N, C-alpha and C positions, 0 to 999 in steps of 0.2 A: 307597401306600407303607411307611406306619404300619400299616395293616392286616395288610398281609402280614408285617415283621419282627411282630407279635403272634401272628398265627395261627401262625408258629411257634413262638413260644416257648407258645401255650396246647396246640397240638399237644404238645409235648415233656411238658407237662403231664399231657396226658389220656396217654398211653402210660405215663409213670412212674407214675400209678396205679393204671393197669390194671396192667403188669406187675407193681407190689410188690402187688399183690394177691392175682394167680396166682402170684407164688413165697412169699409166706407160706400158699396154701392147697393145698403140693405140686406147684406145676409146674414144670416139667422144667427141664433146668439153663441152656437159653439165654436164661430168664426173667429169671436176674440179670445176662446181658449187656447185653440190653435195657434193663432197670431202669437199671442203673447209665448208660448211655449216656442215657438219658432224661434223671437227674436231674443229670450232669453238663451239658445241653445247657439246663438250666433254667440254672442257677447262671451258663451264660455270656451265655445273653439277657438275663440280669438283669442281669448286669453291665454289658454294651454296654447295654442301656437305659439304665442310671444314669448311664453316662459321657458317651452323644450328649443326654441330657436336659439334664445340669449344663450341657451347652455354652449352654444358651437360657435356661433354667428352673428354680427350684428343682425339684428330685422331687416330685413327691405333696403340691408346695405349703410342703412342710417346709422349712426355711431351714438347711440341712447349709453345715459352712464352707467353701467353695470351689466352691459351685456359682452358676450363673445367671450364670456368666463373658462372656458379649458384652454382657447390660443391663448388668454391672458397670465392665468395664475398655472399653468403647467407644471412650471418648477415648484410653486407651492402643493400641486397637488401627489407631485411625485414622488417631493419629501415625506409630505403627510401619510402618501399612504406606505413607504419606505418604512416610517416609523411604527407604524397600525401592523405589518407583517413581520417586522421586526420584533414589536413586545408582545406579539397574541399570538405568533405561529414557530416564531425562533427561539421562545423562552427554554432554556434550559430543562423546567418543568414539564411543559409538552412533549416534548422532543424525547424525555426520556419514557414519559408513557407511554406514546406511539409506538414505542421503540418495544418497551418491554410488552402492550401488549399484540404486538407483530409476532411475537415468537421465534422470532429468526432462526435460535438454533436450533429449536426444534425441525425445524422445517428443512434447515439444511440438514440435517441429521436424517432426515428420512429420506430424501433426494439422495445424497450419497450413500447411503444403503441400499437402494435400489440398485439392482440389476442392471450393470451396463453404465450408471452415470458417472462412475469414482475412471474408467477409461475414459470418458469424453474430457472429462477434466486433466485428464494426465493428459491428453492428446492437445488440448488449449495449448496447458501449459507449455509442452513441447513446443509446437507453435511461438510462444511470447517467447522462448528461451534462442531459438533457431531467429527470429528476428531481431531479438538484443544481441546474439552474437554478431551474424553478417552486420551490423549497424557499425560496431565497434569496431575502430581504427585498430590495427595490430600493434603497428608503433606506437599507440598510446596507451595501449594496455602494455604493452613491453618495457616501457617508458614510470606506468604506474609501478606493476609488478618492482621492476627494478630501483624505486623510490620508498616503497612499500616494507618491498622483503628486503630487499639486498642490505640498501644503505641501513636497515634496523638492523639485522644481524652483526652487521659492521661495528656498527656503535655501540652496541649491546657486549659489555665483557663477558667475556666466554670460561672463564675460568670459577668464579663463583658457584655457575649454575652447574658447571659440571662437577664441581668437589660437592656441591647437595647430593647430585644425583648418585655419585659414587657412594657416599657416604651413608645414603638412602639400602642403595643395594647392598653393603656391606652390613647393615644392620642389619636387614631381613635372613641375609647369607646366602643371597641368588648367585654369589661372585661362583660359591663352591663349584656348583657344575663345572664354568666355565674355567675354573682350578684342575678341576678332574679329569676335563678334554685335552690339557695340555700335560698333563703330567701320561695320559692313557700315549697323547702322540708322542712323545720322549723318548718312552719308555718303546715303544714300537719303531722309533727313528734307531734307538741304540740297536736294538736287535738285530733291524733288519741291515744296518751297515757296518758290521765286521769289516770286510775289504776294505771301505772308508776310513775307518778308524788305524788297521795296519798301516795303508797307505801316509797317513799324517801324521805316523810317528816315525816312519821310513822317512818321509822329508825331512824332519824337526831332527832325527837323531845325529852326535856330528857325524863326518866322512871315518875316520878312522874306528867308528865301533862296527865291531862283527854284523854278519845279518843275523846271527841266528839269538845272537843278545837282542835286536831290537825286533825280532819277531816275539820275544819271549818278555818283554815289557810292555807292548801292543795288545799282545793277548790277555797279562796280567791288568792293566789300564782297561782294556774293554771290558775283560772280566769286572773291574770294582763300579765301571761306567754304570751294565748291566744293572749291579745288585743295586746299586744306589738309587738308578733310576724306579728300580722293581718296587723296592722301599720307600720311596716318594709316590708311588701309585696308590700300594696297598694299605698304605698307612697312614688315615684322616689326619692321625696326630703328630705328625711327622713333623722334628724341626721347621722343614725348608716350609711347608705349608705355613706352619707359625710366620715366619720371617715373610713371607708372601703375606698374609693375611697386615703383619702390623707396618708393612711398606706402603700396600694400599690404604690404609688409615692415615698412616702420616700423610701419603700424596693429598689424599681428599682433604686434609686439613692445611696443606701446605695449596692447592688449587684455591681454597675459601681465602685464604690468610696472609699467603706471603707473598710480597709485590712482586721479587724477581721472578716468583712461578708463576704468574699470569700476568708478567710481561711476557715469557718464551710462549705461555699459550697463545699471546694477543698476537705475537710474531708467525705463530704456525699458522695461525688463524688469517691473518694477511695474505701468508704465501700461497693457503689452501683455497681463498675466493681468489686470487691473481692467477693462476693457475688457467692457460688456455681452455683444456678440458670443462673446467668447473663455469669459466664465462660461458664457454659454448652449453652446457646443461642450461647455462639460465637464460639464455639466448632463444631457444628452443621449448623453456616450461608452457608458455602462451601460447606458440600453433601445436603442440602437445596435446594440452589442454581441451584447446577448441576443437582440435579436430575430434578427440576422444567426446567431448560431452555431443557435439552435430552428430556422429554415427548412434550415439544412444540416442538421444533424442529422436533421431527418424526412425530406427528400429524398433516397432512392439512389441519384441519379443525382448527386447534387450535389459539389461538384469535391471538398469538402473530407473526405466520406466516400470518393468513388475511391480520392483521397490516401492517405487511411487504410489501404484494405484492400488498396493495390498496397502500401505500406510494410509490411504485415503480412506478406501474401506472399512480399514477399522476405526477409524477416527470417525467417519458415520456414524459406524454401530453404537460408540460410544456415547456419541449425541444424542443416539436415539433412543438410549436406553437407561444411560444414566443422566438423573436429574441433577445432581450435586452440580454436574459436568456443565450440562446444558446453562444455569443457573448462575455460574462462575461466569461463562463465555456472553451471556447476555449480560449482565453486571460490570463485563469490560467495555460491551457495545456502548452502554446507556452511559458508561464512563465517560468512555472517550465523544461519543457524540454530544453528551453537555457539555466539554470543557471545550470541543470547536465551537458550540453555539456560544454559548458562553464568552469565549475569548476574541470569536470573530463574526456576532451576527451582528453585529453595525457593518462590517465590510462588505456581507454577503447582503445584505437589506439593500442597502448602496446602490446594489446593482439596480434596483429600480428605478431610483432617484437620476442616476446619471442616462440609463437609458433615456429616461423621460427628458432627460436636462437636453439630449442628443436631437430629438425631434424639432424641427419646426412646431410654431403654431399652427397650420392646418392643417400639417400630416395628423399632428395630435388629435385635434379635433377629428377628422376622420378616422384615425383609429376607435377613438372611443365610442363616436356614433355607431360605428358599424356592427361594434358589440352591441349596445344595449338602444342601438334606433328604434328598433322594432316596439321592446315595452314602451318608448317615450312615445310613440306616434299611437300608440293602445290609451296612454294621458289627453293626450287631444281627444280622438275618439267618443270617450269615457262624460272629457269637459262638455262636450256639445250634447251628448243626453244628459250627462246629471243637470247641467246647467236649463234643458227644455224642462225637465221633471220641476228643476226650481221654479221658474220661470212660472209654469203652469200654479203650481200650488200657490205663489204669491198671489198671481195674477187670481187665483177663486177665492183666497182670504180677502182679498180688496173686493171682490165681487158681494162676497156674505157681509162684508162691515159696510160698504155702501147701498 
């Protein structure tokens, strides 16, 4: 384009020379008109060449004032462009209107509800999970688990939460099924262990006691124990059951309010957590969880991936059919984007000014000229043509006036 623009300028110069000589050597009247047009075309072409060149460099290398504007003013231009973009394109209202017009939730719902797309999303999520789990170091994750879980468990007292939990269980009567199970097992044990009871009585009896007396006493004790166990099992209002309820209620209160009971619970907790088996279980927790997660992510037929796919599909169908949900999600997107733009628009827009500031002058000039230089060469061409027409009109008016 530079060559084309230069060609127009040289063409005007050639026409000017030819018709100037022709006019001076007695040429016809029209030669003056052509000569004037070519002369004005050269002036217009040269003026626009100077204007276009002055944007990017010093014309002919001569450091004329107010030339090479872009290399000298690149930082100011970058800052102005940054402010312009930040004020007009990164405004919360502009971004919000654009996002609402995009109907992101509706498009997402339509895409997710289409067959096969939910599986694609699940597969991509599985890839991300595998990559993240592979990158993470086991010792670091184990340290996080130890710090975030174990230490917090140790730091929190167990008594009050257990007391509140037990009180809630007692309040709705859920413990009665456990009491029924214990009573049933106690009765079954007494009924099936007649010989054990007999041996226990014989062992505790005096050496001088006759054996048949021991047998009578053992039978009597066994019968009483069996009768008592049956009564507790069959009678929901048995005094022993009431005593158990009162003990549990009192124990729940002690767990929450009694310092001595709380100290005992904390001692038990400490012993439990320091047990080698518990420590080994905690140490293996991440390794076990990691293996399970990787296996589930690798297997397309795993319950985890199937559940995730089903959930994504249901979410897509809801987005596709429920306008209220779409409006809510679009509102969240707009609010989030408006918050980010409103809070960080200056930081985002400074990317332009910072990038331009890192360029040197000639590089900036070259980049801008490559982007807009073609249109600027048309300015030179138009300057030559318009100048020629203006010169023709001015010469014609002058001839008419003379």
